[in-house]
DOTI-688475 format. One line per field, with one value per atom (N, C-alpha, C, O): residue number from 1; residue in one letter; chain; atom name; x, y, z. Coordinates in steps of 0.05 Angstrom, whole numbers. Example, Ala and Ser with C-alpha at 12.3 -4.5 7.8 and 13.67 -1.06 7.14 Angstrom:
BEGIN
n 1 1 1 1 2 2 2 2
res A A A A S S S S
chain A A A A A A A A
atom N CA C O N CA C O
px 264 246 264 285 257 273 258 268
py -114 -90 -66 -66 -45 -21 1 23
pz 156 156 156 169 142 143 157 161
This chain:
BEGIN
n 1 1 1 1 2 2 2 2 3 3 3 3 4 4 4 4 5 5 5 5 6 6 6 6 7 7 7 7 8 8 8 8 9 9 9 9 10 10 10 10 11 11 11 11 12 12 12 12 13 13 13 13 14 14 14 14 15 15 15 15 16 16 16 16 17 17 17 17 18 18 18 18 19 19 19 19 20 20 20 20 21 21 21 21 22 22 22 22 23 23 23 23 24 24 24 24 25 25 25 25 26 26 26 26 27 27 27 27 28 28 28 28 29 29 29 29 30 30 30 30 31 31 31 31 32 32 32 32 33 33 33 33 34 34 34 34 35 35 35 35 36 36 36 36 37 37 37 37 38 38 38 38 39 39 39 39 40 40 40 40 41 41 41 41 42 42 42 42 43 43 43 43 44 44 44 44 45 45 45 45 46 46 46 46 47 47 47 47 48 48 48 48 49 49 49 49 50 50 50 50 51 51 51 51 52 52 52 52 53 53 53 53 54 54 54 54 55 55 55 55 56 56 56 56 57 57 57 57 58 58 58 58 59 59 59 59 60 60 60 60 61 61 61 61 62 62 62 62 63 63 63 63 64 64 64 64 65 65 65 65 66 66 66 66 67 67 67 67 68 68 68 68 69 69 69 69 70 70 70 70 71 71 71 71 72 72 72 72 73 73 73 73 74 74 74 74 75 75 75 75 76 76 76 76 77 77 77 77 78 78 78 78 79 79 79 79 80 80 80 80 81 81 81 81 82 82 82 82 83 83 83 83 84 84 84 84 85 85 85 85 86 86 86 86 87 87 87 87 88 88 88 88 89 89 89 89 90 90 90 90 91 91 91 91 92 92 92 92 93 93 93 93 94 94 94 94 95 95 95 95 96 96 96 96 97 97 97 97 98 98 98 98 99 99 99 99 100 100 100 100 101 101 101 101 102 102 102 102 103 103 103 103 104 104 104 104 105 105 105 105 106 106 106 106 107 107 107 107 108 108 108 108 109 109 109 109 110 110 110 110 111 111 111 111 112 112 112 112 113 113 113 113 114 114 114 114 115 115 115 115 116 116 116 116 117 117 117 117 118 118 118 118 119 119 119 119 120 120 120 120 121 121 121 121 122 122 122 122 123 123 123 123 124 124 124 124 125 125 125 125 126 126 126 126 127 127 127 127 128 128 128 128 129 129 129 129 130 130 130 130 131 131 131 131 132 132 132 132 133 133 133 133 134 134 134 134 135 135 135 135 136 136 136 136 137 137 137 137 138 138 138 138 139 139 139 139 140 140 140 140 141 141 141 141 142 142 142 142 143 143 143 143 144 144 144 144 145 145 145 145 146 146 146 146 147 147 147 147 148 148 148 148 149 149 149 149 150 150 150 150 151 151 151 151 152 152 152 152 153 153 153 153 154 154 154 154 155 155 155 155 156 156 156 156 157 157 157 157 158 158 158 158 159 159 159 159 160 160 160 160 161 161 161 161 162 162 162 162 163 163 163 163 164 164 164 164 165 165 165 165 166 166 166 166 167 167 167 167 168 168 168 168 169 169 169 169 170 170 170 170 171 171 171 171 172 172 172 172 173 173 173 173 174 174 174 174 175 175 175 175 176 176 176 176 177 177 177 177 178 178 178 178 179 179 179 179 180 180 180 180 181 181 181 181 182 182 182 182 183 183 183 183 184 184 184 184 185 185 185 185 186 186 186 186 187 187 187 187 188 188 188 188 189 189 189 189 190 190 190 190 191 191 191 191 192 192 192 192 193 193 193 193 194 194 194 194 195 195 195 195 196 196 196 196 197 197 197 197 198 198 198 198 199 199 199 199 200 200 200 200 201 201 201 201 202 202 202 202 203 203 203 203 204 204 204 204 205 205 205 205 206 206 206 206 207 207 207 207 208 208 208 208 209 209 209 209 210 210 210 210 211 211 211 211 212 212 212 212 213 213 213 213 214 214 214 214 215 215 215 215 216 216 216 216 217 217 217 217 218 218 218 218 219 219 219 219 220 220 220 220 221 221 221 221 222 222 222 222 223 223 223 223 224 224 224 224 225 225 225 225 226 226 226 226 227 227 227 227 228 228 228 228 229 229 229 229 230 230 230 230 231 231 231 231 232 232 232 232 233 233 233 233 234 234 234 234 235 235 235 235 236 236 236 236 237 237 237 237 238 238 238 238 239 239 239 239 240 240 240 240 241 241 241 241 242 242 242 242 243 243 243 243 244 244 244 244 245 245 245 245 246 246 246 246 247 247 247 247 248 248 248 248 249 249 249 249 250 250 250 250 251 251 251 251 252 252 252 252 253 253 253 253 254 254 254 254 255 255 255 255 256 256 256 256 257 257 257 257 258 258 258 258 259 259 259 259 260 260 260 260 261 261 261 261 262 262 262 262 263 263 263 263
res M M M M S S S S R R R R V V V V S S S S L L L L E E E E I I I I E E E E T T T T H H H H I I I I A A A A R R R R V V V V T T T T L L L L T T T T R R R R G G G G D D D D K K K K M M M M N N N N A A A A L L L L D D D D A A A A A A A A M M M M I I I I D D D D G G G G I I I I I I I I E E E E V V V V G G G G Q Q Q Q S S S S L L L L I I I I G G G G R R R R E E E E D D D D I I I I R R R R A A A A V V V V V V V V L L L L Q Q Q Q G G G G E E E E G G G G E E E E A A A A F F F F C C C C A A A A G G G G L L L L D D D D V V V V A A A A S S S S F F F F G G G G A A A A L L L L A A A A Q Q Q Q Q Q Q Q D D D D P P P P A A A A E E E E V V V V L L L L M M M M P P P P R R R R E E E E H H H H G G G G N N N N T T T T N N N N R R R R F F F F Q Q Q Q E E E E V V V V C C C C L L L L V V V V W W W W Q Q Q Q K K K K I I I I P P P P V V V V P P P P V V V V I I I I A A A A A A A A L L L L K K K K G G G G V V V V C C C C I I I I G G G G G G G G G G G G L L L L Q Q Q Q I I I I A A A A I I I I G G G G A A A A D D D D I I I I R R R R V V V V A A A A G G G G R R R R D D D D T T T T R R R R M M M M S S S S V V V V M M M M E E E E M M M M K K K K W W W W G G G G L L L L V V V V P P P P D D D D M M M M G G G G G G G G M M M M V V V V I I I I L L L L P P P P K K K K L L L L L L L L R R R R S S S S D D D D V V V V L L L L R R R R K K K K L L L L T T T T Y Y Y Y T T T T N N N N E E E E L L L L V V V V A A A A A A A A E E E E Q Q Q Q A A A A E E E E A A A A W W W W G G G G L L L L V V V V T T T T E E E E I I I I A A A A D D D D D D D D P P P P E E E E A A A A R R R R A A A A M M M M E E E E I I I I A A A A T T T T E E E E I I I I A A A A G G G G K K K K S S S S P P P P S S S S A A A A M M M M R R R R A A A A A A A A K K K K R R R R L L L L I I I I S S S S F F F F A A A A E E E E T T T T N N N N M M M M S S S S D D D D P P P P D D D D A A A A V V V V L L L L L L L L E E E E E E E E S S S S R R R R E E E E Q Q Q Q A A A A D D D D L L L L I I I I G G G G K K K K P P P P D D D D Q Q Q Q M M M M E E E E V V V V V V V V M M M M A A A A N N N N M M M M Q Q Q Q K K K K R R R R A A A A P P P P V V V V F F F F K K K K
chain A A A A A A A A A A A A A A A A A A A A A A A A A A A A A A A A A A A A A A A A A A A A A A A A A A A A A A A A A A A A A A A A A A A A A A A A A A A A A A A A A A A A A A A A A A A A A A A A A A A A A A A A A A A A A A A A A A A A A A A A A A A A A A A A A A A A A A A A A A A A A A A A A A A A A A A A A A A A A A A A A A A A A A A A A A A A A A A A A A A A A A A A A A A A A A A A A A A A A A A A A A A A A A A A A A A A A A A A A A A A A A A A A A A A A A A A A A A A A A A A A A A A A A A A A A A A A A A A A A A A A A A A A A A A A A A A A A A A A A A A A A A A A A A A A A A A A A A A A A A A A A A A A A A A A A A A A A A A A A A A A A A A A A A A A A A A A A A A A A A A A A A A A A A A A A A A A A A A A A A A A A A A A A A A A A A A A A A A A A A A A A A A A A A A A A A A A A A A A A A A A A A A A A A A A A A A A A A A A A A A A A A A A A A A A A A A A A A A A A A A A A A A A A A A A A A A A A A A A A A A A A A A A A A A A A A A A A A A A A A A A A A A A A A A A A A A A A A A A A A A A A A A A A A A A A A A A A A A A A A A A A A A A A A A A A A A A A A A A A A A A A A A A A A A A A A A A A A A A A A A A A A A A A A A A A A A A A A A A A A A A A A A A A A A A A A A A A A A A A A A A A A A A A A A A A A A A A A A A A A A A A A A A A A A A A A A A A A A A A A A A A A A A A A A A A A A A A A A A A A A A A A A A A A A A A A A A A A A A A A A A A A A A A A A A A A A A A A A A A A A A A A A A A A A A A A A A A A A A A A A A A A A A A A A A A A A A A A A A A A A A A A A A A A A A A A A A A A A A A A A A A A A A A A A A A A A A A A A A A A A A A A A A A A A A A A A A A A A A A A A A A A A A A A A A A A A A A A A A A A A A A A A A A A A A A A A A A A A A A A A A A A A A A A A A A A A A A A A A A A A A A A A A A A A A A A A A A A A A A A A A A A A A A A A A A A A A A A A A A A A A A A A A A A A A A A A A A A A A A A A A A A A A A A A A A A A A A A A A A A A A A A A A A A A A A A A A A A A A A A A A A A A A A A A A A A A A A A A A A A A A A A A A A A A A A A A A A A A A A A A A A A A A A A A A A A A A A A A A A A A A A A A A A A A A A A A A A A A A A A A A A A A A A A A A A A A
atom N CA C O N CA C O N CA C O N CA C O N CA C O N CA C O N CA C O N CA C O N CA C O N CA C O N CA C O N CA C O N CA C O N CA C O N CA C O N CA C O N CA C O N CA C O N CA C O N CA C O N CA C O N CA C O N CA C O N CA C O N CA C O N CA C O N CA C O N CA C O N CA C O N CA C O N CA C O N CA C O N CA C O N CA C O N CA C O N CA C O N CA C O N CA C O N CA C O N CA C O N CA C O N CA C O N CA C O N CA C O N CA C O N CA C O N CA C O N CA C O N CA C O N CA C O N CA C O N CA C O N CA C O N CA C O N CA C O N CA C O N CA C O N CA C O N CA C O N CA C O N CA C O N CA C O N CA C O N CA C O N CA C O N CA C O N CA C O N CA C O N CA C O N CA C O N CA C O N CA C O N CA C O N CA C O N CA C O N CA C O N CA C O N CA C O N CA C O N CA C O N CA C O N CA C O N CA C O N CA C O N CA C O N CA C O N CA C O N CA C O N CA C O N CA C O N CA C O N CA C O N CA C O N CA C O N CA C O N CA C O N CA C O N CA C O N CA C O N CA C O N CA C O N CA C O N CA C O N CA C O N CA C O N CA C O N CA C O N CA C O N CA C O N CA C O N CA C O N CA C O N CA C O N CA C O N CA C O N CA C O N CA C O N CA C O N CA C O N CA C O N CA C O N CA C O N CA C O N CA C O N CA C O N CA C O N CA C O N CA C O N CA C O N CA C O N CA C O N CA C O N CA C O N CA C O N CA C O N CA C O N CA C O N CA C O N CA C O N CA C O N CA C O N CA C O N CA C O N CA C O N CA C O N CA C O N CA C O N CA C O N CA C O N CA C O N CA C O N CA C O N CA C O N CA C O N CA C O N CA C O N CA C O N CA C O N CA C O N CA C O N CA C O N CA C O N CA C O N CA C O N CA C O N CA C O N CA C O N CA C O N CA C O N CA C O N CA C O N CA C O N CA C O N CA C O N CA C O N CA C O N CA C O N CA C O N CA C O N CA C O N CA C O N CA C O N CA C O N CA C O N CA C O N CA C O N CA C O N CA C O N CA C O N CA C O N CA C O N CA C O N CA C O N CA C O N CA C O N CA C O N CA C O N CA C O N CA C O N CA C O N CA C O N CA C O N CA C O N CA C O N CA C O N CA C O N CA C O N CA C O N CA C O N CA C O N CA C O N CA C O N CA C O N CA C O N CA C O N CA C O N CA C O N CA C O N CA C O N CA C O N CA C O N CA C O N CA C O N CA C O N CA C O N CA C O N CA C O N CA C O N CA C O N CA C O N CA C O N CA C O N CA C O N CA C O N CA C O N CA C O N CA C O N CA C O N CA C O N CA C O N CA C O N CA C O N CA C O N CA C O N CA C O N CA C O N CA C O N CA C O N CA C O N CA C O N CA C O N CA C O N CA C O N CA C O N CA C O N CA C O N CA C O N CA C O N CA C O N CA C O N CA C O N CA C O N CA C O
px 17 3 13 4 38 59 37 42 18 -1 -15 -28 -17 -40 -26 -8 -34 -24 -49 -60 -58 -70 -66 -42 -70 -72 -96 -117 -93 -118 -112 -95 -120 -123 -155 -172 -153 -185 -207 -223 -206 -231 -223 -238 -204 -212 -192 -173 -196 -184 -175 -193 -148 -142 -123 -101 -143 -129 -115 -124 -86 -78 -69 -59 -78 -70 -29 -22 -14 11 41 65 21 30 36 31 45 42 63 54 83 94 87 101 64 45 20 -2 27 -13 -28 -50 -17 -35 -42 -57 -40 -55 -60 -43 -82 -87 -73 -81 -50 -37 -51 -60 -47 -58 -51 -70 -34 -20 -31 -32 -40 -61 -89 -99 -100 -127 -126 -146 -114 -118 -111 -116 -98 -84 -110 -121 -129 -148 -164 -162 -177 -199 -191 -206 -168 -153 -161 -169 -154 -161 -181 -189 -192 -223 -245 -256 -242 -248 -237 -251 -209 -202 -221 -226 -227 -244 -280 -295 -282 -321 -323 -340 -307 -319 -300 -295 -296 -281 -289 -287 -299 -317 -302 -313 -280 -258 -261 -251 -272 -271 -296 -317 -298 -321 -328 -349 -301 -299 -271 -249 -281 -257 -255 -272 -221 -213 -192 -174 -207 -188 -181 -198 -149 -142 -116 -106 -106 -84 -59 -58 -36 -7 -3 -7 10 23 4 -11 6 -6 -36 -47 -46 -72 -76 -58 -110 -120 -116 -110 -120 -120 -127 -144 -106 -107 -116 -107 -140 -152 -126 -104 -133 -124 -98 -101 -72 -54 -48 -59 -25 -34 -20 -28 -1 10 -7 -5 -30 -41 -71 -84 -75 -93 -86 -103 -59 -43 -47 -47 -50 -43 -67 -69 -92 -123 -125 -125 -126 -124 -119 -129 -97 -77 -95 -79 -115 -141 -151 -155 -175 -203 -218 -219 -232 -246 -267 -269 -287 -305 -293 -299 -269 -261 -251 -253 -238 -233 -254 -251 -273 -300 -319 -332 -329 -356 -360 -380 -337 -336 -343 -332 -359 -364 -345 -348 -321 -307 -312 -297 -338 -338 -370 -384 -373 -404 -418 -418 -434 -446 -425 -429 -399 -376 -363 -362 -345 -317 -296 -307 -278 -252 -244 -228 -254 -248 -275 -272 -302 -323 -320 -329 -305 -305 -281 -276 -267 -252 -267 -261 -285 -307 -326 -323 -339 -361 -356 -368 -337 -321 -323 -327 -321 -334 -359 -364 -376 -403 -418 -440 -392 -400 -392 -405 -360 -355 -376 -383 -386 -407 -407 -425 -379 -380 -380 -368 -393 -388 -353 -337 -344 -323 -324 -347 -297 -302 -272 -252 -274 -262 -245 -258 -221 -204 -194 -186 -199 -199 -169 -155 -171 -142 -133 -139 -117 -109 -122 -143 -114 -140 -156 -149 -171 -200 -220 -245 -199 -212 -212 -199 -235 -233 -240 -254 -225 -225 -220 -230 -214 -202 -236 -247 -250 -274 -286 -291 -295 -305 -292 -301 -277 -266 -282 -292 -275 -290 -316 -323 -333 -348 -369 -394 -348 -365 -360 -374 -345 -349 -379 -397 -384 -403 -405 -423 -375 -372 -349 -327 -352 -329 -325 -342 -298 -279 -265 -246 -270 -250 -232 -241 -204 -189 -203 -222 -191 -194 -187 -205 -166 -151 -160 -155 -175 -186 -200 -211 -198 -208 -211 -194 -248 -256 -269 -281 -261 -279 -288 -281 -304 -314 -301 -314 -278 -259 -253 -237 -274 -272 -281 -278 -291 -299 -278 -276 -253 -225 -216 -200 -224 -211 -227 -221 -243 -271 -285 -291 -287 -305 -326 -324 -340 -355 -350 -339 -361 -350 -365 -388 -336 -342 -336 -339 -329 -315 -337 -333 -371 -383 -400 -422 -387 -390 -422 -434 -435 -462 -490 -514 -482 -494 -503 -525 -474 -486 -475 -493 -468 -473 -497 -501 -523 -552 -566 -590 -558 -561 -544 -553 -526 -509 -529 -538 -525 -528 -558 -573 -560 -590 -574 -551 -595 -595 -581 -562 -588 -576 -535 -514 -543 -510 -487 -467 -506 -482 -488 -467 -505 -501 -476 -464 -477 -461 -434 -420 -427 -398 -387 -368 -411 -406 -401 -380 -411 -402 -383 -367 -377 -345 -329 -311 -327 -306 -286 -262 -309 -292 -285 -298 -263 -254 -270 -274 -277 -300 -282 -269 -277 -270 -284 -307 -263 -283 -312 -328 -308 -333 -356 -377 -355 -387 -385 -407 -364 -372 -388 -397 -391 -399 -432 -452 -434 -453 -476 -499 -464 -478 -480 -492 -460 -472 -446 -445 -424 -402 -393 -390 -388 -369 -389 -408 -382 -398 -396 -414 -367 -361 -326 -311 -316 -300 -276 -285 -255 -236 -217 -218 -196 -166 -150 -126 -160 -137 -162 -170 -169 -191 -184 -202 -160 -150 -149 -155 -144 -152 -178 -185 -194 -227 -236 -253 -227 -240 -233 -247 -213 -210 -220 -229 -224 -251 -280 -296 -282 -313 -306 -319 -292 -289 -284 -301 -272 -269 -295 -303 -311 -339 -358 -367 -356 -374 -366 -381 -337 -324 -329 -321 -338 -351 -380 -391 -392 -420 -436 -423 -462 -459 -448 -451 -436 -424 -444 -445 -461 -488 -505 -503 -521 -531 -522 -539 -489 -480 -474 -468 -479 -478 -513 -521 -527 -554 -559 -562 -560 -557 -549 -558 -522 -507 -515 -514 -531 -560 -575 -576 -596 -616 -617 -636 -602 -592 -590 -602 -572 -569 -593 -599 -612 -630 -652 -670 -655 -675 -666 -684 -653 -638 -643 -657 -637 -648 -674 -680 -690 -723 -740 -762 -722 -748 -773 -789 -776 -809 -828 -853 -813 -819 -824 -822 -831 -836 -851 -856 -872 -871 -843 -838 -835 -804 -795 -791 -791 -770 -786 -774 -811 -819 -807 -794 -816 -814 -788 -785 -767 -743 -730 -707 -746 -734 -744 -729 -770 -787 -763 -756 -750 -730 -712 -717 -698 -664 -676 -662 -691 -700 -703 -689 -716 -724 -707 -705 -684 -659 -636 -614 -646 -623 -640 -627 -668 -677 -668 -668 -664 -668 -634 -629 -614 -598 -568 -574 -542 -531 -518 -518 -508 -503 -521 -511 -547 -565 -567 -573 -565 -574 -548 -550 -517 -495 -497 -479 -509 -511 -537 -534 -553 -582 -568 -572 -554 -541 -523 -536 -494 -477 -489 -483 -516 -528 -544 -549 -551 -559 -540 -546 -517 -489 -472 -450 -480 -468 -435 -417 -436 -404 -403 -422 -376 -375 -386 -382 -402 -401 -374 -358 -376 -359 -376 -399 -364 -380 -346 -323 -364 -349 -338 -325
py -26 -1 25 47 21 47 74 98 65 91 100 120 89 95 93 77 110 108 112 135 89 81 98 90 118 118 115 122 101 94 102 87 126 139 152 164 147 159 156 173 120 123 136 131 149 162 149 140 148 129 156 170 163 168 159 151 165 154 179 201 164 194 177 155 196 183 190 213 177 186 188 182 203 200 243 255 253 273 283 301 277 286 286 299 270 266 276 271 294 311 282 278 262 248 232 214 231 219 195 184 183 160 130 126 116 99 61 59 43 24 18 7 20 18 30 18 52 74 63 62 53 44 22 22 9 -10 -17 -37 3 11 23 5 47 58 30 20 17 -1 -13 -11 -25 -41 -34 -50 -10 8 11 8 18 19 4 6 -15 -45 -54 -73 -55 -62 -45 -62 -24 -12 -18 -10 -29 -35 -50 -42 -75 -90 -80 -93 -53 -54 -29 -5 -48 -42 -11 9 -16 7 37 55 37 63 82 70 103 115 143 156 150 169 160 148 170 166 201 215 203 228 218 202 241 216 241 256 247 273 261 239 285 282 297 320 275 279 301 300 330 351 372 380 380 408 401 420 376 369 346 331 339 319 292 270 297 276 296 313 284 300 278 273 264 245 222 220 209 184 199 219 189 195 185 165 204 198 174 162 163 135 114 92 118 100 97 76 122 121 112 110 105 99 74 65 56 27 21 5 27 25 15 -7 51 38 12 -4 17 -16 -39 -54 -47 -61 -65 -50 -91 -85 -70 -79 -50 -41 -46 -36 -62 -92 -101 -96 -119 -137 -126 -139 -96 -81 -64 -59 -59 -45 -61 -57 -78 -87 -117 -123 -127 -156 -140 -118 -141 -128 -149 -173 -128 -143 -144 -155 -129 -119 -112 -92 -141 -139 -124 -137 -93 -94 -56 -40 -66 -49 -62 -87 -46 -44 -46 -46 -48 -38 -9 -4 12 28 53 77 29 44 43 60 20 24 31 26 42 69 90 98 97 125 105 106 93 78 54 35 63 29 54 44 91 98 104 117 94 98 69 66 49 21 17 3 38 39 57 80 34 46 62 69 80 110 129 127 156 177 179 171 188 191 220 230 241 270 269 259 282 284 317 336 320 347 346 328 370 369 397 409 396 422 422 405 446 445 433 443 417 399 378 370 372 357 350 354 331 334 301 284 298 271 250 254 228 207 224 212 233 251 262 255 281 278 262 263 236 211 196 174 205 186 213 208 241 256 263 275 251 251 230 231 207 184 193 179 210 219 226 234 224 244 271 287 273 307 319 314 336 350 378 395 379 403 412 399 430 442 475 496 469 496 512 504 536 561 552 552 548 540 522 521 505 481 487 508 465 482 445 427 444 413 422 443 400 385 356 340 355 330 324 329 314 320 308 313 280 263 273 256 292 302 311 312 322 329 307 311 278 257 251 240 258 246 217 196 226 194 211 235 198 193 188 168 212 201 169 161 152 126 107 83 128 113 120 135 109 114 140 142 162 183 191 203 179 181 167 169 157 147 166 167 187 200 228 220 242 266 276 300 256 273 271 280 263 273 292 298 302 327 362 385 346 376 378 360 399 402 380 370 379 363 387 380 421 426 431 428 439 443 421 423 397 360 362 356 367 361 387 384 417 431 422 423 413 407 378 371 371 346 348 337 359 377 391 387 413 422 419 436 401 397 420 421 443 468 464 450 475 479 500 524 490 503 511 494 538 549 537 527 538 523 537 527 560 574 573 577 569 563 529 520 503 489 488 466 503 496 506 496 530 533 518 518 502 492 452 433 455 423 406 393 413 385 393 372 414 420 425 440 414 418 449 462 455 478 485 466 507 512 525 540 520 521 537 549 547 549 525 522 515 492 465 455 459 431 406 398 393 374 377 356 398 401 411 409 421 430 393 386 378 359 333 312 338 315 331 316 361 363 355 347 360 349 312 302 298 271 275 261 286 291 293 273 309 313 278 261 283 249 226 207 228 205 209 193 225 235 224 225 214 209 178 158 179 143 132 138 113 92 84 87 71 51 80 85 94 114 134 148 133 144 138 152 96 82 78 80 74 71 104 104 122 148 155 172 133 144 122 123 88 74 85 83 103 108 132 132 148 174 157 162 133 123 114 115 102 80 101 92 140 150 156 145 165 176 157 168 140 113 99 79 118 98 125 128 146 172 173 191 145 143 133 135 116 103 107 94 130 136 132 146 99 95 72 66 66 40 60 55 87 100 105 104 111 112 94 100 61 46 35 20 45 37 62 62 86 108 95 99 81 63 44 45 26 3 20 23 27 43 53 49 60 88 52 54 34 15 1 -10 -6 -14 4 -1 23 53 51 52 48 66 34 9 54 40 11 -6 20 7 18 33 10 17 45 67 41 68 88 110 85 110 114 136 100 107 113 113 118 126 163 177 172 180 204 228 193 203 210 232 192 182 216 237 215 235 268 284 268 306 304 326 281 285 292 302 284 293 302 298 323 342 339 355 318 304 295 296 287 279 248 236 233 199 177 177 164 137 121 117 111 90 76 86 39 13 4 -18
pz 2 5 0 8 -19 -19 -28 -23 -38 -57 -36 -41 -13 15 35 39 52 83 105 106 122 140 164 167 188 215 231 221 260 271 292 303 308 336 347 334 365 378 361 354 352 338 308 289 305 271 259 272 226 214 193 183 187 172 155 160 117 93 77 70 75 60 32 31 7 -16 -17 -10 -22 -18 -36 -33 -59 -88 -92 -112 -70 -70 -93 -106 -100 -128 -150 -166 -160 -177 -172 -181 -152 -149 -140 -150 -121 -124 -152 -145 -166 -204 -196 -182 -203 -196 -225 -248 -209 -230 -208 -185 -226 -220 -194 -184 -179 -155 -136 -114 -138 -127 -115 -93 -151 -154 -132 -118 -128 -116 -91 -78 -85 -51 -43 -31 -44 -41 -40 -18 -55 -51 -26 -7 -25 -12 28 46 29 46 57 80 38 36 59 81 34 47 65 72 86 94 126 144 131 138 145 162 131 129 153 169 159 179 218 239 209 238 253 249 278 300 320 329 320 323 316 328 302 283 279 276 280 289 270 271 248 236 207 209 188 175 154 143 159 139 126 128 103 68 54 44 54 47 32 34 14 -10 6 14 9 9 -18 -42 9 -20 -21 -3 -51 -50 -67 -79 -66 -82 -72 -68 -66 -64 -84 -74 -113 -130 -160 -166 -171 -209 -228 -251 -210 -227 -240 -229 -262 -276 -285 -298 -279 -296 -319 -328 -335 -370 -375 -395 -363 -371 -362 -372 -339 -334 -359 -363 -370 -387 -415 -432 -420 -436 -436 -458 -414 -415 -419 -437 -407 -408 -442 -452 -457 -484 -497 -513 -483 -507 -493 -483 -488 -479 -485 -504 -486 -491 -478 -455 -478 -458 -446 -424 -455 -446 -424 -400 -436 -421 -393 -372 -395 -368 -346 -322 -363 -347 -347 -326 -360 -359 -327 -315 -325 -304 -280 -283 -257 -239 -217 -214 -201 -189 -156 -140 -150 -131 -126 -127 -119 -125 -145 -165 -150 -167 -191 -209 -166 -192 -200 -195 -217 -233 -214 -192 -212 -204 -199 -181 -215 -225 -204 -197 -202 -186 -163 -148 -155 -123 -113 -89 -127 -117 -100 -77 -113 -104 -83 -58 -91 -80 -55 -45 -52 -28 -1 21 -3 15 22 42 9 15 33 43 32 39 67 83 77 107 124 121 143 165 177 191 174 191 179 157 184 162 153 169 132 117 115 113 115 115 101 111 73 51 50 41 58 63 24 9 21 -2 -7 8 -27 -34 -66 -83 -69 -93 -122 -131 -132 -156 -142 -120 -150 -149 -167 -166 -191 -220 -225 -213 -250 -260 -232 -212 -239 -214 -188 -169 -185 -156 -147 -126 -167 -162 -149 -125 -171 -156 -135 -130 -123 -97 -61 -39 -78 -67 -60 -40 -81 -72 -64 -62 -58 -49 -12 3 1 22 34 19 59 66 68 65 74 76 68 79 50 31 50 54 58 68 47 40 35 18 22 31 10 18 1 -12 2 -8 -43 -60 -48 -68 -87 -111 -74 -87 -121 -128 -137 -161 -170 -171 -178 -184 -207 -212 -223 -256 -248 -230 -264 -278 -304 -324 -307 -333 -352 -370 -345 -369 -396 -414 -401 -431 -443 -467 -423 -442 -455 -473 -449 -459 -485 -506 -479 -501 -486 -496 -463 -438 -422 -416 -417 -393 -369 -361 -352 -321 -317 -322 -304 -307 -277 -274 -260 -228 -212 -193 -219 -185 -190 -179 -209 -202 -200 -182 -231 -245 -220 -226 -200 -174 -154 -143 -150 -127 -150 -164 -158 -177 -178 -174 -184 -190 -164 -164 -143 -117 -104 -82 -110 -103 -122 -118 -138 -168 -183 -190 -185 -210 -227 -225 -244 -273 -288 -302 -286 -307 -301 -314 -275 -266 -281 -295 -267 -274 -300 -312 -314 -338 -360 -382 -337 -352 -351 -371 -327 -313 -343 -357 -335 -351 -374 -379 -394 -424 -423 -441 -405 -409 -396 -397 -380 -363 -355 -357 -343 -335 -313 -298 -307 -274 -254 -259 -236 -208 -192 -181 -187 -155 -135 -137 -109 -89 -72 -56 -83 -77 -92 -81 -122 -136 -131 -139 -119 -122 -88 -80 -77 -44 -54 -43 -78 -80 -89 -80 -115 -121 -112 -123 -85 -82 -67 -46 -89 -88 -61 -48 -48 -29 -1 -3 24 44 61 71 62 62 59 55 59 58 81 99 79 106 108 87 122 108 116 110 125 135 133 154 114 107 124 139 122 137 159 171 176 206 209 233 197 192 194 211 180 173 195 197 209 235 255 272 263 277 272 288 249 248 253 271 241 254 287 297 304 325 334 345 334 341 335 350 309 314 326 332 329 339 377 394 379 407 411 433 388 392 398 402 398 402 371 347 385 355 336 312 353 342 326 302 343 335 308 297 297 283 257 237 262 238 229 206 247 240 230 206 238 217 187 172 184 156 140 116 162 144 135 111 148 146 127 112 124 98 75 54 79 45 35 11 60 50 43 29 56 44 22 8 8 -3 -33 -50 -36 -55 -59 -72 -42 -39 -36 -26 -49 -46 -62 -61 -81 -87 -71 -75 -46 -32 4 25 -7 40 50 70 36 65 79 103 61 61 78 101 66 92 124 145 121 148 166 186 152 164 174 194 156 167 180 190 180 204 235 254 240 259 265 289 250 249 267 291 258 269 294 314 297 312 340 361 337 361 362 384 340 362 374 384 368 393 413 433 420 441 473 477 484 515 516 533 480 486 509 528 506 524 511 523 481 473 475 477 475 482 510 518 522 555 571 596 554 563 547 556 533 521 540 543 546 568 601 611 613 636 621 621 608 605 612 629 586 586 614 625 626 655 679 700 670 682 677 686 652 645 640 643 634 623 591 575 587 565 566 587 544 541 533 514 551 544 531 538 509 500 497 497 496 499 478 479
């Protein structure tokens, strides 16, 4: 995993793309490393939040040119059509693995966040961008369409006309505009510090309620046309929380005016 590092401290997993000399551009090793680290976090009970960041001056500059050239020499259907990770191929899993992790994921963005890098970022629950961040749905520059899972998530974040404009034009978008459109959650002078601040706040709350909240939001987003199912899922998740140890600890901590302590 030379392309990706993982540190876990105080229940927060910090995942760093470590190809800073190449603006964390995605080559085969980095793609495999991101998937490996992401999947390794799915079943861990000791983490309560994840911070995803890039080494150096950029979050991720997308697929590197050398990797693109190597892909072009293969049969595209043989590369892209196999479902290697459930319902995703290898490239889509790089983005969607962050949605499979049962705890909140906060992406800290800076410099460029384009193409595949943008699709990785939108896999996170929350995106904090530095003021210098520039974002782009870059694929049209190369005569392609977004194909790394982004079309599962982008229609939930953006109005249709905005999504179409960004996809058709591949224009670079500044952080302020990205925030106004919904690509960015908030802007910070130090996005990595702010992402850790948010992760620390999340890590101090009920672990079982936080996981339930992520499940419930994901369910609601994918079942918007079925309100009956969403209402039933609300009740199911709540019934599984009320009176359980984590919830009772929160109640006691509030009454005693102290921070909760979870096992």
